[in-house]
C-alpha positions in Angstrom: 23.4 -27.0 -14.2 23.8 -28.2 -10.6 27.6 -27.8 -10.7 27.5 -24.3 -12.1 24.6 -23.1 -10.0 25.5 -20.5 -7.4 25.3 -22.0 -3.9 22.1 -21.0 -2.0 20.5 -19.4 -5.0 17.0 -20.7 -5.9 16.3 -22.5 -9.2 13.1 -20.5 -9.8 12.0 -17.0 -8.8 8.2 -16.7 -8.6 7.2 -13.0 -8.9 3.8 -11.9 -7.5 2.7 -8.3 -7.8 0.4 -7.4 -5.0 -2.2 -4.6 -5.0 -5.7 -4.6 -3.5 -6.2 -8.3 -3.4 -6.6 -8.8 0.3 -9.5 -11.3 -0.3 -7.5 -13.6 -2.5 -3.8 -13.1 -1.6 -3.5 -16.0 0.9 -5.0 -18.4 -1.6 -2.3 -17.4 -4.1 0.5 -17.6 -1.7 -0.6 -21.0 -0.3 -0.8 -22.4 -3.8 2.8 -21.4 -4.5 4.0 -22.7 -1.1 2.3 -26.0 -1.9 4.4 -26.7 -5.0 6.0 -30.1 -5.3 9.1 -28.4 -6.6 10.6 -26.8 -3.5 13.7 -25.0 -4.9 12.1 -21.6 -5.5 11.9 -18.1 -4.0 8.6 -16.3 -3.8 9.0 -12.5 -4.3 5.9 -10.6 -3.2 5.9 -7.1 -4.5 3.6 -4.9 -2.4 2.9 -2.1 -4.9 1.7 0.4 -2.4 -1.4 -1.5 -1.7 -3.8 0.5 0.6 -5.5 -2.5 2.2 -4.3 -5.3 4.4 -2.0 -6.8 1.7 1.3 -5.4 3.1 0.7 -7.1 6.5 -0.4 -10.3 4.8 2.9 -10.3 2.8 5.0 -9.7 5.9 3.1 -12.5 7.8 3.7 -14.9 5.0 7.4 -14.1 4.9 7.7 -14.7 8.6 6.4 -18.2 8.3 8.5 -19.3 5.2 12.1 -18.3 4.5 11.6 -18.7 0.8 9.4 -15.6 0.7 10.9 -12.1 0.2 8.7 -9.0 0.3 9.3 -5.7 -1.5 7.3 -2.7 -0.3 7.3 0.2 -2.8 5.2 3.1 -3.9 2.6 2.3 -6.5 4.1 1.8 -10.0 1.4 -0.4 -11.5 1.5 -4.0 -12.6 4.6 -3.6 -14.9 6.5 -1.6 -12.2 5.8 -4.3 -9.7 6.9 -7.1 -12.0 10.0 -5.1 -12.9 10.9 -4.7 -9.2 10.6 -8.4 -8.9 12.8 -9.0 -11.9 15.4 -6.7 -10.4 15.5 -8.7 -7.2 15.1 -12.2 -8.7 18.0 -14.6 -8.1 16.6 -17.7 -9.8 17.7 -19.4 -13.0 14.1 -19.3 -14.1 11.3 -16.8 -13.8 7.6 -17.4 -13.3 4.9 -14.7 -12.9 1.7 -15.3 -10.9 -1.0 -12.6 -10.5 -2.0 -12.2 -6.9 -5.7 -13.2 -7.3 -4.7 -16.4 -9.2 -3.3 -19.8 -8.2 -0.9 -22.5 -9.4 -1.7 -26.2 -9.3 0.7 -28.1 -7.0 2.8 -29.6 -9.8 3.0 -26.5 -12.0 6.6 -25.6 -11.3 7.8 -29.2 -11.2 6.3 -30.1 -14.6 7.4 -26.8 -16.2 11.0 -27.1 -14.9 11.2 -30.8 -15.9 10.0 -30.0 -19.4 12.5 -27.2 -19.7 15.4 -29.4 -18.7 14.2 -32.2 -21.0 13.7 -30.1 -24.1 16.2 -27.4 -23.7 13.5 -24.8 -24.3 13.9 -21.2 -23.3 10.2 -20.9 -22.4 7.7 -23.4 -21.2 4.0 -22.7 -21.7 1.1 -24.3 -19.9 -2.7 -23.9 -20.0 -5.2 -21.8 -18.0 -8.2 -23.0 -16.2 -10.7 -20.1 -15.6 -12.3 -19.9 -12.2 -15.0 -17.8 -10.5 -14.3 -15.5 -7.6 -14.5 -18.5 -5.2 -12.0 -20.6 -7.1 -14.5 -22.9 -8.8 -13.3 -23.9 -12.2 -15.7 -23.0 -15.0 -16.8 -26.0 -17.2 -15.7 -25.7 -20.7 -13.2 -22.8 -20.0 -10.0 -24.9 -20.0 -7.2 -23.8 -22.3 -5.1 -27.0 -22.2 -2.2 -26.9 -24.6 -0.4 -29.7 -26.5 2.8 -31.6 -25.9 5.1 -30.1 -28.4 8.3 -28.1 -29.0 7.7 -24.9 -31.0 10.5 -23.1 -33.0 10.8 -19.4 -32.9 9.2 -18.7 -36.3 6.1 -20.7 -35.4 5.9 -18.8 -32.0 5.6 -15.6 -34.0 3.0 -17.3 -36.3 0.9 -18.1 -33.1 1.5 -14.8 -31.3 -2.1 -13.6 -32.1 -3.4 -16.3 -29.7 -3.7 -14.9 -26.2 -2.0 -17.9 -24.6 1.2 -16.9 -26.3 1.1 -13.3 -25.1 0.4 -13.9 -21.4 3.3 -13.7 -18.9 1.5 -15.7 -16.3 1.2 -19.2 -17.9 4.9 -19.7 -18.6 8.3 -20.4 -17.1 11.0 -18.2 -18.6 14.8 -18.6 -18.7 16.1 -15.7 -16.7 18.5 -14.5 -19.3 15.6 -13.5 -21.5 15.0 -10.5 -19.3 18.6 -9.2 -19.3 18.2 -5.6 -20.2 14.5 -6.0 -20.9 11.7 -4.9 -18.7 7.9 -4.4 -19.0 6.6 -1.0 -20.1 5.5 1.0 -17.1 2.4 3.1 -17.2 0.8 0.9 -19.9 -2.1 -1.5 -19.8 -2.0 -4.7 -21.8 1.7 -4.9 -21.0 1.9 -8.6 -21.8 1.0 -8.0 -25.4 3.6 -5.2 -25.6 6.4 -7.4 -24.1 5.9 -10.9 -25.6 7.3 -10.0 -29.1 10.4 -8.6 -27.6 11.0 -11.7 -25.4 10.4 -14.1 -28.3 13.2 -12.3 -30.3 15.5 -14.0 -27.8 13.8 -17.4 -27.7 15.1 -20.3 -29.8 12.3 -22.6 -28.9 9.3 -22.9 -26.6 8.0 -26.1 -25.1 4.3 -26.7 -24.4 2.7 -28.8 -21.6 -0.7 -30.4 -22.3 -2.2 -29.4 -19.0 -3.9 -26.4 -17.4 -1.6 -25.7 -14.5 -2.6 -22.1 -13.9 -5.9 -21.1 -12.4 -7.0 -17.7 -13.6 -9.6 -16.1 -11.3 -12.1 -13.9 -13.0 -12.5 -10.9 -10.7 -14.8 -8.1 -11.8 -12.4 -5.4 -10.4 -9.5 -6.6 -12.4 -7.8 -4.6 -15.1 -9.3 -6.7 -17.9 -12.8 -6.0 -16.6 -12.3 -2.2 -16.1 -14.4 0.3 -18.0 -13.4 2.0 -21.3 -11.4 5.3 -21.4 -8.7 6.9 -23.4 -6.3 4.9 -21.4 -7.8 1.7 -22.8 -6.3 2.7 -26.2 -3.1 1.2 -24.8 -4.7 -2.0 -26.2 -4.4 -0.6 -29.7 -0.8 0.3 -29.3 0.0 -3.1 -27.7 -1.6 -4.9 -30.6 0.3 -2.6 -33.0 3.6 -3.5 -31.3 2.7 -7.1 -31.6 2.0 -6.6 -35.3 5.4 -5.0 -35.8 7.2 -7.8 -34.1 5.4 -10.3 -36.4 6.1 -8.1 -39.4 9.8 -8.0 -38.6 9.9 -11.8 -38.3 7.9 -12.4 -41.5 5.1 -14.1 -39.8 2.5 -15.9 -41.9 -0.3 -14.5 -39.8 -0.2 -10.8 -40.5 -3.8 -10.7 -41.5 -4.8 -12.1 -38.1 -2.5 -9.7 -36.4 -3.9 -6.7 -38.3 -7.4 -7.8 -37.3 -6.4 -7.4 -33.6 -5.3 -3.8 -34.2 -8.4 -2.9 -36.2 -10.8 -4.7 -33.8 -9.2 -3.0 -30.7 -9.5 0.4 -32.4 -13.2 0.0 -33.4 -14.2 -1.6 -30.1 -12.7 1.2 -28.0 -13.9 4.0 -30.3 -17.4 2.7 -30.0 -17.3 3.0 -26.2 -15.7 6.4 -25.9 -17.4 9.8 -25.7 -17.3 12.2 -28.7 -14.7 14.3 -27.0 -12.5 11.2 -26.3 -12.8 10.2 -29.9 -11.2 13.5 -30.9 -8.3 13.2 -28.4 -4.7 13.2 -29.5 -4.3 9.7 -28.2 -7.1 8.4 -30.5 -5.5 10.2 -33.5 -2.2 8.5 -32.5 -3.9 5.1 -32.4 -5.6 5.7 -35.7 -2.1 6.3 -37.1 -1.0 2.9 -35.8 -3.9 1.2 -37.6 -3.0 3.0 -40.9 0.6 2.0 -40.6 -0.3 -1.6 -39.9 -2.6 -1.6 -42.9 0.1 -0.2 -45.1 2.6 -2.8 -43.9 0.0 -5.5 -44.5 -0.3 -4.5 -48.2 3.4 -4.0 -48.4 4.0 -7.6 -47.3 1.3 -8.8 -49.7 -0.3 -10.7 -46.9 -3.9 -10.1 -47.9 -4.5 -13.5 -49.6 -7.4 -15.8 -49.7 -5.6 -18.1 -47.3 -4.9 -15.1 -45.0 -8.5 -14.0 -45.0 -9.7 -17.6 -44.5 -7.4 -18.1 -41.5 -8.5 -14.8 -40.0 -12.1 -15.9 -40.1 -11.1 -19.2 -38.4 -9.1 -17.3 -35.8 -12.1 -15.1 -35.1 -14.6 -18.0 -34.8 -12.4 -20.3 -32.6 -8.9 -19.6 -31.4 -8.8 -23.3 -30.2 -9.5 -24.6 -33.7 -7.2 -22.0 -35.2 -4.4 -23.4 -32.9 -5.1 -26.9 -34.2 -4.7 -25.5 -37.8 -1.4 -24.0 -36.9 -0.2 -27.2 -35.4 -1.2 -29.2 -38.5 0.7 -26.9 -40.8 3.8 -26.9 -38.5 3.7 -30.7 -38.5 3.6 -30.8 -42.3 6.5 -28.4 -42.4 8.6 -30.5 -40.0 7.9 -33.7 -42.1 9.2 -31.9 -45.2 12.5 -31.2 -43.6 
């Protein structure tokens, strides 16, 4: 790698979309600059933020040469990430949301794991914090020390950890000709199945290296509207990706489509329920149900696994690991 690496290019590009996070932005930037792995560039994408964020970005760049700032008109989270991808020069890509933080050894441990295992993606856990950065007790999503083949990645795709862009280090080539869907919410769920089609194996680190700050104003905490139906479409696209790759977990995947549809329908007005977008999303559910039957995936085991997944994603992950270990032992 070192002999082939282009001189003066960073090993890792860290992409941070910035919009209306003046209160938290410096914490985010400082956590990245404090990394024990120093060979990175930090790309701050000011997505037309109307507050003091543009000035904070420029001030940060003035004090550290590893920081580059992109100022652009508002394109949304996907548009900001895409702008960062277009500008990135690193061999590896990491995404950090601008109200979150990385632990100091996050990049070092992820990069070391990638080099050691030859994985295309390295996954690490979340620790959830409040607005002040205090970690919630019992809200740790620590992963396991394992290498996961592509098929098993698709089997686990219903677990939120495997959908998120922010708790991973990606080989840069995975994004060649691939960008996140602009104008959509739940873009991670849309994008993950497309990325994994290019992944041979994923490595997992048994630590929570990413601190996810729960902010009331964030996208995930926004109120329901017809736009929230993007969640149904995203889950449907995830289902299709799993269907194409013969995932064992189609029952669980169908549940995400149905649950999203029912949950959002319940929160919409009668007029919104009659909207063309709602009809379109009802069509997604019908097609997923048809494919579920077509794949003969409605089995006692599938139903039992779906119940386990619903009750506890953590215990469900343990179940998936046990089955993968048995499969490996048979080979």
